[in-house]
N, C-alpha and C positions, 0 to 999 in steps of 0.2 A: 728497558721494560717499564711500562706504566705501573705505578703502585695501585693495589686494589682499592685503597681508600680514595683514590682520585678517579675512579672509574666513572665515565660519563655514559649513562645508559643509551644515549643516542648514537654514540660513536664507537663504543666498545664492540669488538668483533667486526668492525667495518674499517676504522682508520688505524687502530692500535694493534689489536691481536686478531688478525684476520683468519677466517676459516674458509675452506672451499665451499662451493655449493653442494647440496646433497646430490648423490649420484643420479644420473639421468633416469635410471630404472625407476626411481620413485615417481617422478612426474609422468613418465610414459605409462606405468601401470595405472596411475590415477586417471589419466586421460582415457585409457582403454575401458576402465570400469565405468566411467561417467558417460560413455556412449550409451545409446538407447539399448543396444544389445552388446554387452562386453564380449569380446572374442577370447574364449578360454585358451584356444591354441596360441594366440598372440601373447597373452599374459604368461602362459607357461614358457614360451620361447624367450620372453624378456627376462624372466627370473632365472631360467637355466643358463642364460648368458653370463650370469654372475655366480660362478661355482661356490665361492665362500658363502655367499648369501643363501644359496640353495641348501647348502649343508646345514646352516644355522636354522633355516625355516623347518627343515625336516626334523631336526633335534627338538625344536619347540613343539611342533605338532605331536611328536611322539613322547612328549614329557608328561609328568604327573599333572600338569595344569589341565590338560584336556582328558587324560585318563581313558584314551581310546582302547578298545578291546583288541584291535589288530594293528599291526605296524603299517605305517604309511611309508611307501618306498620311493615315491616320486612326487614332483610338484603338481602334476595333474590330479593325482589322487588326493593330495592335500587340499587343492581347490574344491574338489568334489565334496570332501568332508567338512571343510571349514567355511566355504563360501568365498566369493571374491572380496567382499569388504574386509573380512577377517584376515585374509592373506595380505591385503594391502596394508592393514595396520601393522602386521608383522614386518613387512618390507620397510615401512616408514620407521618404526622404532629401532629395528636392527641397523638400518642405514644411518640413523642419527648417531648411535653409539660408535659404529665403525668409522664414520667420517671424522669423529673427534680424534681418532687414532692415538689413544693413550697407550704409551709403551711401558708403563709400570705394571707388570703382569700381576703382582700380588694385590695391588690396589684395585685393578680391574676385576680380578677374581672376587674380591670382597664386594665390589659393587654388584656384580652379577648375582652372587649368592643372596645378598640382602634384597635386591630388586625382585628376583624370581620368587624368593620366599614370601615377600610382600604381596606379589601378584597372586600366589596361591591362597594366602590368607584373605586377601581382599575378595577373591571369588567366593570363598567359603562364607565369609561374613555377608556378602551381598545375597547369596542364596538363603541364608538363615534369617537375616533381618530385613532385607529389602527385596522380597521375592518378585516384585513387579518391576524392578530396575533392569533395564536392558544390559546384558552382560558384554556386548560386543566392544564397548570402549574401555573395559576395565584392564585388559592385558597391557595395551600400549601405555595407558596412563600410569599404571602401577610400575611398569618397567622403567619408565622415564621420570618418575616423580623426583628422583634424586640426581638427575643428570647435571644439575648445577655443581655438584661436588666434582664431577669429572672436568667441568670447565675450570674450577679452582685448581685441580690437580695439574691440568695441562698448562695453564698460563701463569699460575702463581704457586709452583710446587713447594717453595720454601714456606710460604704462609700456610699451605695445606698441611705440611708436615708439623708445623707449630700447632695448628689447631687440633690435629690428630693426637699429638703427644698430650695436649691438655685434656682431651676427652678420655684418653686411656688412663691418665694419672688420676683424674677426678671422677671417672666413671659417670660421665654426664652426657647430655645431648651435644651434638656438633654445634647446634645453635647457641648453646651456653658459652662455648669457646669463642664463637664469633662475637658475642656480646662482650665477653671478657676483654678481648683485644680490639673492640670497636671496629671490626672489619665488616665489609658487606656480607650479607647472608648468601649462602649457596642457593637458597630459593630465588633470590634476585638474579643471580647468574643464570639459573635455569630459565627464568622468565625472559631474560635478554636473548638467550639462545632460541627460545620458542618464537619470539618476535622476528629474530634474524632469519629463521628458516620458515616462518609462517606456518607453524605447526597448529593442529586443531585446538579449539578452545578447551576441550576436555583435558588435553595434555598440559596446556597452560595452567589450568586450574589445579591440576595435580602437582605441578612444580611449585606453584605459589602457595597452596594451602595443604600442607601435610604435616604440620607440627602440632604439638599439644594445644597451643593457644588458638588453633583454628577449629577445634572441635565445637560443635553446636549441640545444645541439649535436644533430646529426642523430641520434645514437644514443640521446638522452635524450627523444625526442618521444613524445607520445601524441596523441590526436585533438584535444584542445583546444590544446595547444602547437603542433601542426602548423598549425592555422588561424592562430594568433597569429604564428607565424614567417613564414608566407607574406605576411600583411598587413605585417609589419615589414620584410621584405626588399623588398617592392614599394616601400615608402616610402623605404628607404635607397638602393636602387639607382637610383631616380629622382633622388635628390639627388646620388649619385655621378656620374651622367651629366652633371650641370650643371657649370658652371665657376665655382662660388662657394664651394668648400670648400678649406681649406688642405690641404697634403700630409699632415700628421699625421692629420687627420680622415679623409681618403680612405683612408689606410692602415688605420685602425681599421675602416672599413666593409669593406674587402677581407678583412682577417683574420677579422672576424666572419662574413662571408658564406662564406668557405672552411670555417669550422667548421660553420656551419649546413647548407650543402649537402653537405659531405663530398666536395668535388671538388678537382681539381688546379688550379694557377694557369692552365695553358693552357686548361682547360675553362672556367674563370671568364672568361678573356679572350674566348673565343668567345661566352659568354653575354652579356657586356657589349656585344658587337657587335650582338646581337639587340636589346638594350635601347635602344641608340642609334637603331637603325632604327625602333623603335616611336615615338620622339619625332616623326618626320616625319609621323606619321598624325594628330597632334592640334594642329598649329600654329594652325589656324583654329577650333578647337572651343571653347576655354575662354571666350572673350569672348561667345559667343552665349548662354550660360546666365546671365550675370551682369547 
């Protein structure tokens, strides 16, 4: 097995650690949607042909992320409520994670919990601070922002365990552990995966820019950096709400968030109260998708 320090971004996942292509259902649904008049019956048939994927989609649609007042019982109803493009983004994101086929259930559950919590936080922050931002790309980008960690886990499990032990011992960012051992970043692995499977630009940006150093001051934002900031803040505030970071790291997140939001400390404390409240909505969700 090639060492992670020697990874060649041009050949990794092609010559050394190969992955299968994404399931055909992804490209078939995309082609159908891109037709002048997408055939809902055909798309429903395609998704229903993948029972595990169908189950996952219905669980996502009925989750706290969307907060629908009535239960969605089948794919056709899901398409009617969500729209074709939103359903395609679900098919794509779920297929990416499923195709990696990570068999460490505990780590996969942890990934789902953090990713889904981040997605809910990101949606909340976008509505509060970026009301003009289109929300349709947020779910897939938030869910996949940390996908590089699953690449690490799948192909370099010993290194992943070493990095995880360091973060648990020192209560720091995973990126701090990567720097400590001079290993490639999980962000870089996520970007390689995006390029390998030609994932959309918004997902690539989420994978590449979701750490504290990627935050942009409120007054320096444009459309692209606003999207990155929201993804990044959803990720960071999810971590801040947990009890596994040291005080120095928490302080860095708070200061970075104040800069990015342009808010006062009291406003930020009220914001975090809402973030803590969101956690209660997902306690039973992450394990059902893994």
